[in-house]
RODO-2510 file (C-alpha; in nm, 4 decimals, decimal comma):
residues 87
     n   res          X          Y          Z
     1     m    -2,6441    -5,2207    -2,9038
     2     n    -2,6862    -5,1859    -2,4824
     3     v    -2,4882    -4,8763    -2,2620
     4     c    -2,5444    -4,8604    -1,8697
     5     c    -2,6266    -4,4629    -1,7757
     6     i    -2,7750    -4,2891    -1,5621
     7     i    -3,1678    -4,2927    -1,6774
     8     g    -3,3757    -3,9956    -1,6384
     9     v    -3,1042    -3,7682    -1,8424
    10     c    -3,2481    -3,7522    -2,1644
    11     f    -3,0417    -4,0255    -2,2915
    12     r    -3,2803    -4,1724    -2,5599
    13     m    -3,3815    -3,8324    -2,6678
    14     y    -3,0646    -3,7406    -2,7546
    15     t    -3,0065    -3,9927    -2,8993
    16     e    -3,2838    -3,9777    -3,1458
    17     d    -3,1669    -3,6928    -3,2360
    18     h    -2,8525    -3,8057    -3,3315
    19     g    -2,9638    -4,0647    -3,4774
    20     k    -3,1562    -3,9347    -3,7340
    21     k    -2,8841    -3,6488    -3,7680
    22     l    -2,6299    -3,8518    -3,8602
    23     g    -2,8780    -4,0490    -4,1051
    24     v    -2,8382    -4,3598    -3,8936
    25     n    -3,2023    -4,6260    -3,8485
    26     g    -3,2725    -4,7830    -3,5412
    27     w    -3,4348    -4,6868    -3,2403
    28     v    -3,3876    -4,6966    -2,8344
    29     k    -3,5505    -4,7905    -2,5557
    30     n    -3,4938    -4,7712    -2,1327
    31     t    -3,5420    -5,1035    -1,9681
    32     r    -3,5832    -5,1837    -1,6541
    33     q    -3,2626    -5,3244    -1,5348
    34     g    -3,1685    -4,9168    -1,5805
    35     t    -2,9716    -4,9343    -1,8883
    36     v    -3,1020    -4,8639    -2,1837
    37     i    -3,0764    -5,0922    -2,5219
    38     g    -3,1470    -5,0752    -2,8774
    39     q    -3,0414    -5,1100    -3,2900
    40     v    -2,9569    -4,9492    -3,5750
    41     q    -2,8290    -4,9725    -3,9274
    42     g    -2,6937    -4,7430    -4,2120
    43     p    -2,4516    -4,7666    -4,3746
    44     p    -2,0740    -4,8988    -4,2055
    45     d    -1,9228    -4,5746    -4,1207
    46     k    -2,2460    -4,3269    -3,9863
    47     v    -2,2772    -4,6652    -3,8329
    48     k    -1,8994    -4,6943    -3,5819
    49     e    -1,9790    -4,3010    -3,5522
    50     m    -2,2957    -4,3243    -3,3364
    51     k    -2,1246    -4,6500    -3,1301
    52     a    -1,8195    -4,3623    -3,0613
    53     w    -2,0984    -4,1279    -2,9855
    54     l    -2,3580    -4,4160    -2,7332
    55     s    -2,0027    -4,5038    -2,5628
    56     r    -1,8244    -4,1506    -2,5047
    57     v    -2,0437    -3,8152    -2,5438
    58     g    -2,4254    -3,9902    -2,4907
    59     s    -2,7241    -3,6868    -2,3071
    60     p    -2,4879    -3,3836    -2,2113
    61     s    -2,5952    -3,5223    -1,8079
    62     s    -2,5458    -3,8635    -1,8815
    63     r    -2,2410    -4,0735    -1,8089
    64     i    -2,1904    -4,3485    -1,9544
    65     d    -2,0887    -4,6381    -1,7831
    66     r    -2,0154    -4,8988    -2,0523
    67     a    -2,2006    -4,9216    -2,3781
    68     e    -2,2021    -5,3426    -2,5403
    69     f    -2,3006    -5,4486    -2,8864
    70     t    -2,3772    -5,7543    -3,0189
    71     n    -2,5122    -5,9340    -3,2642
    72     e    -2,3912    -5,7291    -3,5479
    73     k    -2,3962    -5,8167    -3,8860
    74     v    -2,3737    -5,6884    -4,1727
    75     i    -2,7126    -5,6171    -4,3588
    76     s    -2,8573    -5,6308    -4,7777
    77     k    -3,1578    -5,4209    -4,6979
    78     l    -3,2464    -5,1977    -4,4287
    79     e    -3,5019    -5,3688    -4,2016
    80     i    -3,5739    -5,0409    -4,0344
    81     h    -3,6992    -4,7033    -4,1658
    82     g    -3,6044    -4,3597    -3,9546
    83     f    -3,5437    -4,3381    -3,5523
    84     g    -3,7237    -4,3552    -3,2824
    85     t    -3,8149    -4,4367    -2,8968
    86     r    -3,9070    -4,7026    -2,8342
    87     y    -4,1756    -4,7294    -2,4665
***
């Protein structure tokens, strides 16, 4: 996942909260290029819901310019447990 948005609008915090609310696993962090990257794992319907939220909603003060989702694959077992922010 790579989301291009304005940093400094608590995007990571809201993403972590929303991921936990949906029950998906993963992480999110800011990049030096002013984007947000991360990984999401979980049931396909919940991952789809998280991707829609990342593409269209985000944090209340964010402006999402673009969302890219790459390296998508089916996994047989979760590789990440919980949802958190990386620095």
